[in-house]
C-alpha positions in Angstrom: 156.6 -208.9 -127.3 158.6 -205.9 -125.9 161.1 -207.5 -123.5 160.8 -205.1 -120.5 157.0 -205.5 -120.7 157.4 -209.3 -120.8 159.6 -209.3 -117.7 157.3 -206.9 -115.8 154.3 -209.1 -116.5 156.3 -212.3 -115.6 157.2 -210.7 -112.2 153.6 -209.7 -111.4 152.0 -213.0 -112.6 154.6 -215.3 -111.0 152.9 -218.6 -110.1 155.7 -219.6 -107.7 154.1 -220.3 -104.3 154.7 -217.5 -101.8 156.2 -215.3 -104.4 156.9 -211.9 -102.7 156.8 -210.0 -106.0 153.3 -211.3 -106.9 151.9 -210.8 -103.4 153.3 -207.2 -103.1 151.9 -206.5 -106.6 148.4 -207.7 -105.6 148.4 -205.7 -102.3 149.6 -202.6 -104.0 146.9 -202.9 -106.7 144.2 -203.5 -104.0 145.3 -200.5 -101.9 145.3 -198.3 -105.0 141.9 -199.6 -106.1 140.4 -198.7 -102.7 141.8 -195.2 -103.0 140.5 -194.7 -106.5 137.1 -196.1 -105.7 136.8 -193.8 -102.6 137.8 -190.8 -104.7 135.3 -191.6 -107.5 132.4 -192.4 -105.2 133.0 -189.0 -103.5 132.9 -187.3 -106.9 129.8 -189.2 -107.8 128.0 -188.1 -104.6 129.0 -184.5 -105.0 127.8 -184.6 -108.6 124.5 -186.2 -107.6 123.9 -183.9 -104.7 124.5 -180.8 -106.9 122.3 -182.1 -109.7 119.3 -182.9 -107.5 119.5 -179.5 -105.7 119.8 -177.7 -109.1 116.9 -179.6 -110.6 114.6 -179.1 -107.7 115.3 -175.3 -107.4 115.1 -174.8 -111.2 111.7 -176.5 -111.1 110.3 -173.7 -109.0 112.5 -170.7 -110.0 113.3 -171.6 -113.6 116.9 -171.2 -114.9 116.6 -167.4 -115.4 114.1 -164.9 -114.0 113.5 -161.4 -115.4 111.7 -159.0 -113.1 111.6 -155.4 -112.0 114.5 -154.1 -110.0 112.1 -152.9 -107.2 109.7 -155.9 -107.6 107.1 -153.7 -109.3 104.8 -155.2 -112.0 106.1 -155.2 -115.6 104.6 -155.5 -119.0 103.6 -159.0 -120.1 105.5 -158.5 -123.3 109.0 -157.2 -123.6 110.1 -156.2 -127.1 113.9 -156.9 -126.4 113.1 -160.2 -124.9 110.9 -161.2 -127.9 113.7 -160.4 -130.3 116.2 -162.5 -128.2 113.7 -165.3 -128.2 113.5 -165.2 -132.0 117.3 -165.3 -132.2 117.7 -168.2 -129.8 114.6 -170.1 -130.8 114.5 -173.6 -129.5 117.1 -173.1 -126.8 114.7 -172.1 -124.0 111.0 -171.9 -123.1 109.7 -168.6 -122.0 106.7 -168.0 -119.7 105.3 -165.3 -117.5 104.4 -165.4 -113.8 102.6 -163.4 -111.1 103.9 -163.9 -107.6 102.8 -162.3 -104.3 102.2 -162.8 -100.6 98.8 -164.1 -99.6 96.9 -165.2 -96.5 95.4 -168.7 -96.7 92.3 -169.2 -94.5 90.2 -172.2 -93.8 87.8 -171.9 -90.9 89.8 -170.7 -87.9 93.1 -171.7 -89.5 95.3 -169.2 -91.3 98.7 -169.4 -92.8 100.9 -166.9 -94.8 101.9 -168.3 -98.2 103.4 -167.2 -101.5 101.0 -167.6 -104.4 102.4 -168.0 -107.8 100.3 -167.7 -110.9 101.7 -169.6 -113.9 100.7 -170.2 -117.5 100.3 -173.5 -119.3 104.0 -173.6 -120.6 105.2 -173.7 -117.0 103.0 -176.5 -115.8 105.0 -179.3 -117.3 108.1 -178.3 -115.3 106.2 -178.6 -112.0 103.7 -181.4 -112.6 106.2 -184.2 -112.0 106.3 -183.3 -108.2 102.5 -183.7 -108.0 101.8 -186.5 -105.5 98.0 -186.3 -105.4 95.2 -184.9 -107.5 95.8 -183.1 -110.9 97.6 -180.1 -112.0 94.6 -178.4 -113.7 94.9 -174.8 -112.6 92.1 -173.4 -114.7 88.9 -172.0 -113.1 89.5 -171.4 -109.4 91.8 -174.4 -108.8 94.9 -174.2 -106.7 97.8 -176.6 -106.0 99.5 -176.5 -102.5 102.3 -178.3 -100.8 101.5 -181.6 -99.2 103.2 -180.6 -95.9 101.1 -177.4 -95.8 98.0 -179.4 -96.4 98.9 -181.7 -93.5 99.7 -178.7 -91.3 96.3 -177.1 -91.9 94.4 -180.4 -92.2 93.4 -179.7 -95.8 92.3 -182.2 -98.4 91.7 -182.2 -102.2 88.3 -180.8 -103.1 88.1 -178.5 -100.1 87.6 -174.8 -100.6 89.9 -172.2 -99.1 90.0 -168.4 -99.2 93.1 -166.4 -100.1 93.6 -162.7 -99.2 96.0 -160.4 -100.9 98.4 -159.7 -98.0 99.0 -156.1 -99.0 95.3 -155.3 -98.5 94.8 -156.9 -95.1 95.0 -153.7 -93.2 92.9 -151.7 -95.7 89.1 -151.3 -95.9 88.9 -152.9 -99.3 90.4 -156.3 -98.8 91.0 -158.4 -102.0 90.1 -162.0 -101.6 89.2 -165.0 -103.8 87.9 -168.5 -103.1 89.9 -171.4 -104.4 89.4 -175.1 -104.6 92.3 -177.4 -103.8 92.9 -179.6 -106.9 96.3 -181.1 -106.1 99.1 -181.6 -103.7 102.8 -181.4 -104.5 105.9 -182.6 -102.7 109.5 -181.6 -103.6 111.4 -182.5 -100.4 112.4 -178.8 -100.0 110.5 -177.6 -96.9 111.0 -173.9 -97.9 108.8 -174.4 -100.9 106.5 -177.2 -99.7 105.4 -175.2 -96.6 104.9 -171.8 -98.2 104.2 -172.0 -102.0 101.0 -172.5 -103.9 100.3 -172.5 -107.6 97.3 -171.3 -109.6 96.6 -169.9 -113.0 98.1 -166.6 -114.0 94.5 -165.2 -114.5 93.5 -166.1 -110.9 96.7 -164.4 -109.6 96.1 -161.4 -111.8 92.6 -161.0 -110.3 93.7 -161.5 -106.6 96.7 -159.1 -106.8 94.9 -156.7 -109.2 97.9 -156.7 -111.6 95.9 -155.1 -114.4 97.2 -157.5 -117.0 100.8 -156.9 -115.9 103.1 -159.6 -114.5 105.7 -160.0 -111.8 108.3 -161.3 -114.3 109.3 -163.8 -116.9 110.9 -167.2 -116.5 113.3 -168.9 -118.9 113.7 -172.7 -118.7 116.8 -173.7 -120.7 117.1 -176.9 -122.6 120.9 -176.9 -121.8 121.2 -175.4 -118.3 125.0 -175.1 -118.6 124.4 -172.3 -121.1 122.8 -170.1 -118.5 125.8 -167.8 -117.9 126.1 -166.6 -121.5 122.3 -166.1 -121.9 122.1 -164.3 -118.6 124.9 -162.0 -119.5 123.3 -161.3 -122.9 119.9 -160.5 -121.3 121.6 -158.2 -118.7 123.3 -156.3 -121.4 120.3 -156.0 -123.7 117.5 -155.3 -121.3 117.3 -151.7 -120.0 116.7 -150.5 -116.5 114.5 -151.3 -114.5 114.7 -155.0 -115.7 116.8 -157.3 -113.5 118.1 -160.7 -114.7 118.9 -163.4 -112.1 119.7 -167.0 -112.6 118.6 -169.7 -110.2 122.2 -170.1 -109.0 122.5 -166.4 -108.3 119.3 -166.4 -106.4 120.6 -169.3 -104.2 124.2 -168.1 -104.2 124.9 -169.1 -100.6 123.8 -172.7 -101.1 125.8 -173.2 -104.3 128.8 -171.4 -102.9 128.7 -173.8 -99.9 128.7 -176.8 -102.3 131.7 -175.4 -104.2 133.6 -174.7 -101.0 133.0 -178.1 -99.5 134.0 -179.9 -102.7 137.7 -179.1 -102.4 138.5 -180.3 -98.9 136.4 -183.5 -99.4 138.4 -184.3 -102.5 141.7 -183.6 -100.8 140.8 -185.9 -97.9 139.8 -188.8 -100.1 142.7 -188.0 -102.5 145.0 -188.7 -99.6 143.7 -192.3 -99.5 144.9 -192.6 -103.1 148.2 -191.0 -102.1 148.7 -193.8 -99.5 148.2 -196.3 -102.3 151.0 -194.6 -104.3 153.3 -194.7 -101.3 152.6 -198.4 -101.1 153.6 -198.8 -104.7 157.0 -197.1 -104.1 157.7 -199.2 -101.0 156.6 -202.4 -102.8 158.8 -201.8 -105.8 161.7 -201.0 -103.5 161.2 -204.3 -101.8 160.8 -206.2 -105.1 164.2 -204.7 -106.3 165.9 -206.0 -103.1 164.2 -209.4 -103.7 165.2 -209.5 -107.4 168.7 -208.1 -107.0 170.3 -211.4 -108.2 168.0 -211.6 -111.2 168.7 -208.0 -112.1 172.5 -208.7 -111.9 172.0 -211.7 -114.2 170.1 -209.7 -116.8 172.7 -207.0 -116.8 175.5 -209.5 -117.1 173.7 -210.9 -120.2 173.9 -207.5 -121.8 170.5 -205.8 -120.8 171.1 -202.1 -120.7 170.5 -199.8 -117.7 167.6 -198.1 -119.6 165.9 -201.5 -120.2 166.1 -202.3 -116.4 164.6 -198.9 -115.6 161.8 -199.6 -118.1 160.9 -202.9 -116.5 160.1 -201.3 -113.2 158.5 -198.2 -114.8 156.2 -200.5 -116.7 155.5 -202.5 -113.6 154.4 -199.3 -111.8 152.2 -198.4 -114.7 150.6 -201.8 -114.8 149.8 -201.6 -111.1 148.4 -198.1 -111.5 146.3 -199.1 -114.5 144.9 -202.3 -112.8 144.2 -200.4 -109.6 142.4 -197.7 -111.6 140.4 -200.2 -113.6 139.3 -202.2 -110.5 138.6 -199.1 -108.4 136.5 -197.5 -111.2 134.6 -200.7 -111.7 133.9 -201.0 -108.0 132.8 -197.3 -107.8 130.5 -197.9 -110.9 129.0 -201.0 -109.2 128.3 -199.1 -105.9 126.7 -196.2 -107.9 124.5 -198.7 -109.8 123.3 -200.4 -106.6 122.7 -197.2 -104.7 120.8 -195.5 -107.5 118.6 -198.5 -108.2 118.0 -199.9 -104.7 118.5 -196.7 -102.5 120.3 -198.6 -99.7 121.7 -195.4 -98.1 118.8 -193.0 -97.2 118.9 -189.6 -95.6 116.3 -187.3 -93.9 114.6 -185.4 -96.7 113.8 -182.4 -94.6 117.5 -181.7 -94.1 119.1 -182.8 -97.4 116.2 -182.1 -99.8 116.4 -185.7 -101.0 115.4 -189.1 -99.5 118.5 -191.0 -100.6 122.1 -190.3 -101.6 122.3 -190.1 -105.5 125.5 -191.1 -107.2 125.9 -189.5 -110.7 128.4 -191.4 -112.7 130.5 -189.0 -114.8 132.8 -190.8 -117.3 135.0 -187.8 -117.6 135.7 -188.0 -113.9 136.6 -191.7 -114.3 138.8 -191.0 -117.3 140.7 -188.1 -115.6 141.2 -190.0 -112.3 142.3 -193.2 -114.1 144.8 -191.5 -116.5 146.2 -189.3 -113.7 146.6 -192.2 -111.3 148.3 -194.4 -114.0 150.8 -191.6 -114.9 151.5 -190.8 -111.3 152.1 -194.5 -110.5 154.6 -194.6 -113.3 156.3 -191.5 -112.0 156.3 -193.0 -108.5 158.1 -195.9 -109.9 160.9 -193.7 -111.2 163.0 -193.7 -108.0 162.9 -197.5 -107.5 163.6 -198.1 -111.2 166.7 -195.7 -111.1 167.9 -197.7 -108.1 167.5 -200.9 -110.0 169.4 -199.5 -113.0 172.4 -198.7 -110.7 172.8 -202.3 -109.5 176.2 -203.7 -110.7 176.3 -207.3 -111.8 179.5 -207.9 -109.8 177.8 -206.7 -106.6 174.6 -208.5 -107.3 176.3 -211.9 -108.0 179.1 -211.4 -105.4 178.0 -214.2 -103.1 176.5 -216.6 -105.8 
């Protein structure tokens, strides 16, 4: 066994009762573990929050939407888009939609909503938020938000009338009778209170689109590739087509999440920094406590470099152990929270009913390696002090 490593482990695993070296090593490791776990749990929460928000928004908006620059109807088939689809076959699913403002009326109750007509390809992305009924949107069926149904006292099977909002003030009002076939709930009040789904044929009839559509939706199998595809579409599609990703449409929300990530990480990173300071102070105290033993080792011929390595390795061991314990604790907390949902939040504010923790092993690896290296560097000053101890001074009073 490498001698400096052997001495380092002997110091940290001393079985002598009341050993200062062992106690300080345990306390330093525990303090660092708390800091690492706090930092990782923070990262897991940020990852989980962003993932849930992204998934919920992309369920409604898709990952990329192509529409007219002035929100005018466009052709249901775009030649350039078809050629891109053939080139990138299998990377995304393409569907058309019709969207427009409508007035929902049931008896004396009325509410303004956004009606979206979708095709069969789009149904599978939205049906998992269905809480009651079925997502069959053929015939004259319609799916509305559960909170909207509660607000207007509507139930599945009831019939409602929808008016095209643009024709309300004209003599020739366009209207259509629908039957409520299902209720959805996403936790995002902006959508749950104002959005309804029906077939694209029903929407085409109500809004008199004349076989045209409001736009096209692309759902990517790998959402992280949205930037490259969005850029390609923007370059290839001529005016008046406009390409917008779900993150661009909700730019303010995602910008807020990016901005708040940095200060949160800095604050919780300071807890880890406190653990590093504890390591420096603990090693300094250990050197004072082991001055006599250091003098004996040097008098037996152990070089200054070897003495330095003993304390550098000790710092690395404390850092590695603290990272391992902290990572394990953070993983355990994430597992318990994701499975038992102990910490819950109001859904109407946070768009989710509990705090999700997304474990990212790259985060664990980066934090663990960084902390271990920084711990070893933090041990540099105490180790240099230890290497300067002269045997004659250390053993002067022995």
